[in-house]
C-alpha positions in Angstrom: 8.8 -30.1 11.5 5.2 -29.5 10.4 2.3 -31.9 11.0 2.2 -34.2 7.9 -1.0 -34.6 5.9 0.2 -38.0 4.7 2.9 -40.5 5.9 4.7 -43.0 3.8 6.5 -45.8 5.6 9.2 -47.4 3.6 9.3 -51.2 4.1 12.2 -53.2 5.5 13.5 -56.3 3.9 11.9 -59.5 5.2 15.2 -61.3 6.0 18.4 -60.3 7.6 21.2 -59.5 5.2 23.8 -61.4 7.3 22.1 -64.5 8.8 19.0 -64.6 6.4 16.6 -65.1 9.3 13.1 -63.5 9.2 13.1 -60.0 10.7 10.5 -59.2 13.5 8.8 -56.6 11.4 6.1 -56.0 14.0 8.8 -54.5 16.3 10.0 -52.0 13.7 10.2 -48.4 14.8 10.8 -45.1 13.0 14.5 -44.5 12.5 14.5 -41.1 10.7 11.9 -38.6 9.4 12.2 -36.5 6.3 9.4 -34.2 5.0 8.6 -33.2 1.4 6.4 -30.1 1.2 4.6 -29.7 -2.2 1.5 -28.3 -3.7 -1.2 -30.2 -5.6 -0.2 -30.5 -9.3 -3.7 -29.8 -10.8 -6.7 -30.1 -8.5 -9.9 -28.2 -7.7 -13.1 -29.1 -5.9 -16.5 -29.3 -7.5 -19.3 -29.1 -5.0 -22.7 -30.0 -6.4 -25.7 -28.5 -4.6 -29.0 -30.3 -4.9 -32.4 -29.2 -3.7 -34.9 -31.8 -2.4 -38.6 -32.2 -3.1 -41.2 -34.0 -1.2 -45.0 -34.2 -1.5 -47.2 -34.1 1.7 -50.1 -36.6 2.0 -52.3 -33.6 1.5 -50.8 -32.9 -1.9 -48.7 -29.9 -0.9 -45.2 -30.0 -2.6 -42.2 -28.8 -0.6 -38.9 -27.9 -2.2 -35.7 -27.0 -0.4 -33.7 -23.9 -1.4 -30.2 -23.2 -2.6 -27.8 -21.2 -0.4 -27.8 -17.4 -1.2 -24.6 -17.5 -3.1 -25.5 -20.4 -5.3 -27.4 -18.8 -8.2 -26.2 -20.4 -11.5 -26.2 -23.9 -12.9 -22.4 -23.7 -12.9 -20.4 -21.0 -11.2 -17.0 -20.3 -9.7 -16.5 -20.3 -5.9 -15.1 -17.5 -3.6 -11.6 -19.1 -3.4 -10.8 -19.1 -7.1 -12.3 -15.6 -7.5 -10.2 -14.4 -4.7 -7.1 -15.9 -6.2 -7.8 -14.4 -9.7 -8.3 -10.9 -8.2 -5.3 -11.3 -6.0 -3.1 -12.2 -9.0 -4.3 -9.3 -11.1 -4.8 -6.6 -8.5 -2.4 -7.7 -5.8 0.4 -9.3 -7.8 -0.1 -7.0 -10.8 -0.3 -9.7 -13.5 -2.2 -8.8 -16.7 -5.5 -10.5 -17.0 -4.4 -12.8 -19.8 -1.4 -14.0 -17.8 -3.6 -14.5 -14.8 -5.9 -16.7 -16.8 -3.0 -18.6 -18.2 -1.6 -19.2 -14.7 -4.9 -20.4 -13.3 -5.1 -22.9 -16.2 -1.6 -24.1 -15.6 -2.1 -24.5 -11.9 -5.6 -25.9 -11.7 -6.7 -26.8 -15.2 -9.4 -24.1 -15.0 -10.2 -22.3 -18.2 -11.1 -18.8 -17.0 -11.3 -16.0 -19.6 -9.8 -12.5 -19.1 -13.4 -11.2 -19.3 -14.4 -13.3 -16.4 -11.5 -12.0 -14.4 -12.6 -8.4 -15.1 -16.1 -9.3 -13.8 -14.6 -10.8 -10.7 -12.6 -7.5 -10.1 -15.9 -5.6 -10.3 -17.5 -8.0 -7.8 -14.6 -7.5 -5.4 -14.9 -3.8 -5.7 -18.6 -3.9 -4.7 -17.8 -6.3 -1.8 -15.1 -4.0 -0.5 -16.6 -0.6 -1.2 -17.9 -0.1 2.4 -14.5 -1.0 3.8 -12.8 1.5 1.5 -15.3 4.2 2.6 -14.4 3.4 6.2 -10.7 3.8 5.4 -11.3 7.2 3.9 -13.3 8.2 6.9 -10.7 7.0 9.4 -7.9 8.9 7.5 -10.1 12.0 7.5 -10.1 11.9 11.3 -6.5 10.6 11.7 -4.0 12.6 13.7 -1.3 12.1 11.0 -1.6 11.4 7.2 1.0 11.1 4.5 -0.1 12.4 1.1 1.4 12.0 -2.4 0.3 11.8 -6.0 1.6 10.5 -9.3 0.6 10.3 -12.9 -1.4 7.3 -14.1 -2.5 6.5 -17.7 -6.2 5.8 -17.9 -8.1 5.3 -21.1 -5.2 6.6 -23.0 -5.1 9.9 -21.1 -3.0 11.2 -18.2 -4.9 11.0 -14.9 -3.6 11.3 -11.3 -3.4 8.7 -8.6 -3.8 10.3 -5.2 -2.7 8.6 -2.0 -3.5 9.2 1.7 -1.8 6.8 4.2 -0.4 6.3 7.6 1.0 3.4 9.6 -2.3 1.5 9.6 -4.3 2.8 6.7 -3.8 3.3 2.9 -6.3 4.9 0.6 -6.0 5.3 -3.2 -8.1 7.5 -5.5 -7.8 8.4 -9.2 -8.9 11.7 -10.8 -8.4 13.5 -14.1 -6.9 16.5 -12.2 -3.9 16.7 -10.0 -4.6 19.8 -7.9 -7.2 21.1 -5.4 -10.1 20.0 -7.6 -9.1 16.3 -7.1 -8.3 16.9 -3.4 -11.7 18.4 -2.7 -13.5 15.7 -4.8 -11.9 12.9 -2.7 -12.8 14.7 0.5 -10.1 13.3 2.8 -7.6 16.1 3.2 -9.8 19.2 3.2 -10.6 20.5 6.7 -8.3 18.0 8.4 -6.8 19.5 11.6 -4.1 16.9 12.1 -0.6 16.6 10.7 -0.2 16.4 6.9 3.2 15.1 5.7 4.0 15.9 2.0 6.6 16.9 -0.5 6.0 20.7 -0.5 3.7 20.5 -3.6 1.9 23.9 -3.8 -1.7 22.7 -3.5 -1.1 21.1 -0.2 -0.3 24.5 1.3 -3.9 25.5 0.5 -5.1 23.1 3.2 -4.9 25.8 5.9 -6.4 23.8 8.7 -3.7 21.1 8.5 -0.4 21.1 10.4 2.2 20.7 7.7 5.3 18.6 7.8 7.7 18.4 4.9 9.5 15.3 3.6 13.1 15.8 4.5 14.3 13.2 2.0 13.3 15.5 -0.8 15.2 18.4 0.8 18.3 16.3 1.3 18.4 15.4 -2.4 18.1 19.1 -3.3 20.8 20.0 -0.8 23.1 17.5 -2.6 22.4 19.2 -5.9 22.9 22.7 -4.6 26.2 21.6 -3.1 27.3 20.2 -6.5 26.5 23.4 -8.4 27.7 26.0 -5.9 30.4 24.3 -3.9 29.2 26.2 -0.8 29.4 24.8 2.7 26.0 25.5 4.0 24.2 22.6 2.2 26.5 20.2 4.0 25.8 21.9 7.3 22.1 21.7 6.8 22.3 18.1 5.7 24.3 17.2 8.9 21.8 19.1 11.1 18.8 17.2 9.6 20.4 13.8 9.7 21.8 14.2 13.2 18.5 15.5 14.5 16.8 12.5 13.0 19.2 10.1 14.7 18.6 11.9 18.0 14.8 11.7 17.5 15.0 7.9 16.8 17.0 7.4 20.0 14.5 9.5 21.9 11.6 7.5 20.5 13.1 4.2 21.6 13.5 5.6 25.1 10.0 7.1 24.9 11.5 10.5 25.7 10.7 13.9 24.4 12.9 16.9 23.7 12.5 19.9 26.0 11.5 23.3 24.7 15.1 24.4 25.1 16.3 21.5 23.0 13.8 22.3 20.2 14.9 26.0 20.4 18.5 25.0 20.1 17.9 23.1 16.9 15.9 26.0 15.5 18.8 28.5 16.4 21.3 26.3 14.5 18.9 25.9 11.6 18.3 29.7 11.3 22.0 30.3 11.4 22.6 28.0 8.5 19.8 29.6 6.5 21.2 33.0 7.2 24.6 31.9 5.9 23.1 30.6 2.7 21.1 33.7 2.2 24.2 35.9 2.4 25.9 33.8 -0.3 22.8 33.6 -2.5 21.0 37.0 -2.5 17.8 37.6 -4.3 18.1 38.6 -8.0 16.7 42.0 -8.6 14.6 42.6 -11.7 16.1 45.0 -14.2 14.4 48.3 -14.9 13.2 47.3 -18.3 12.5 43.6 -17.5 9.0 42.2 -17.3 7.7 39.7 -14.8 9.6 38.5 -11.7 13.3 38.0 -11.8 14.6 34.5 -12.2 16.1 33.2 -9.0 18.9 30.7 -8.5 18.2 27.1 -7.4 20.0 27.8 -4.2 17.9 30.9 -3.5 14.7 29.1 -4.1 15.7 26.2 -1.8 16.7 28.7 0.9 13.4 30.5 0.6 11.6 27.2 1.2 13.8 26.6 4.3 12.9 30.1 5.5 9.2 30.1 4.8 8.5 26.5 5.9 10.9 26.1 8.8 8.2 24.9 11.2 7.2 22.2 8.7 10.8 21.1 8.1 11.6 20.8 11.8 8.2 19.4 13.0 9.7 15.9 13.4 11.9 17.3 16.2 9.1 18.9 18.2 6.6 16.1 17.6 8.2 12.6 17.6 5.1 11.1 16.1 5.9 12.9 12.8 8.1 10.9 10.4 11.3 12.4 9.0 10.2 11.6 5.4 7.1 11.0 3.4 8.2 7.4 2.7 4.8 5.9 3.6 3.1 8.0 0.9 5.8 7.4 -1.7 5.9 3.7 -0.9 2.2 3.4 -1.5 2.7 5.0 -5.0 5.2 2.3 -6.1 2.9 -0.7 -6.5 0.4 1.1 -8.8 3.4 2.2 -10.8 4.6 -1.4 -11.0 1.1 -2.5 -12.2 1.3 0.1 -14.9 4.7 -1.1 -16.1 3.8 -4.8 -15.9 0.2 -4.8 -17.0 -0.1 -1.6 -19.0 -2.3 1.4 -18.4 -5.9 1.1 -17.3 -8.3 0.9 -20.2 -11.2 2.5 -18.4 -11.8 4.8 -15.5 -14.0 2.1 -13.9 -11.1 -0.3 -14.0 -8.8 2.3 -12.3 -11.5 3.0 -9.7 -11.9 -0.7 -9.0 -8.2 -1.1 -8.6 -8.1 1.8 -6.1 -10.9 0.4 -3.9 -9.5 -3.1 -3.9 -5.9 -2.0 -3.4 -6.9 0.4 -0.6 -8.5 -2.5 1.3 -5.7 -5.0 0.7 -2.9 -2.6 1.7 -4.8 -1.4 4.8 -5.7 -4.8 6.1 -2.2 -6.1 5.3 -0.9 -3.4 7.6 -3.3 -4.6 10.2 -2.0 -8.2 10.0 -4.1 -9.9 7.4 -3.0 -11.6 4.1 -4.2 -10.0 0.9 -5.7 -13.3 -0.3 -7.5 -13.7 3.0 -9.0 -10.2 2.5 -10.4 -11.2 -0.8 -11.7 -14.6 0.3 -13.6 -13.0 3.1 -15.0 -10.4 0.8 -16.3 -12.9 -1.7 -17.8 -15.0 1.1 -19.8 -12.0 2.1 -17.9 -11.3 5.3 -15.4 -8.5 4.7 -12.7 -8.3 7.4 -13.5 -5.3 9.7 -10.9 -2.6 10.2 -9.0 -2.5 13.5 -10.4 -0.1 16.0 
């Protein structure tokens, strides 16, 4: 049981029910304990700051000063600001509903416009941390990357994600491809592993070691199996899934596959691809046709398996590489939830604010901190530092 903040002792009767003698109440002891955990119905603190003035015998007047953060006659403190930003940027509530909830919980009348201003303050307080996250990902040995459409100011923009086990970074841009990737400056010239979904612009990052998301490939194998009825998609599916199970077991034992083991996986992989290619040859363009010949879905998938075999199987050779791009895809989900619950971003600044704040909250949550704690520290002028 938790340490109580208050204790209510329920009184005994003064007389015995049977003999009607007076009870020795000073000898009473606790018989049972039951705790009720609750939150304050409607309460908030108002701290009044007063400066003092005194006049020296020489006539010099001395006046004390307010703390650095106390600048207005009446203002909100860091805790309520952190809660407001957490509800809107962390829990994805629209500003109007956030204001309504603050009023219902605490009796505070906060306007949606004030909440928007608090979000801007949080972005400024966390910008340095977000820059550090980007820098750490730039130098990380492994990064998961993904992107997704995002409505901003009534137009389609793109949310770009870079993440790993301890870091998450969000950025928004009007473009989806290399222009955005270069503008954000995290992925270009990285020499570590880049896990992605085989989207074409990622292959332009020549200095990265590429690893493909096998979850995407497994879904495509299911589809090819359905439309062709061929056996090789099942064989490739079983190979990838069994290899992943063996890799998981090896990780738990902190063991590595030998070069011979890796070569054996590759031999089986190549045999399956060869089988598929024999059943799905390339379509040759007709003599009078223009442009490249349209290829079958099966052929295109097999071509990817052939061209990017090293990226597909990198999780076998390097057990630090994940089997899927789940970290990147999982990071996309919460902004998509916000768009569904609270609508699109009305301004680019609002989207940028969200990206900075969410980058810091998600990263520091991965490092063991609560999102509300992150915001409280930022509004108090002491942002939580990133783990080394």
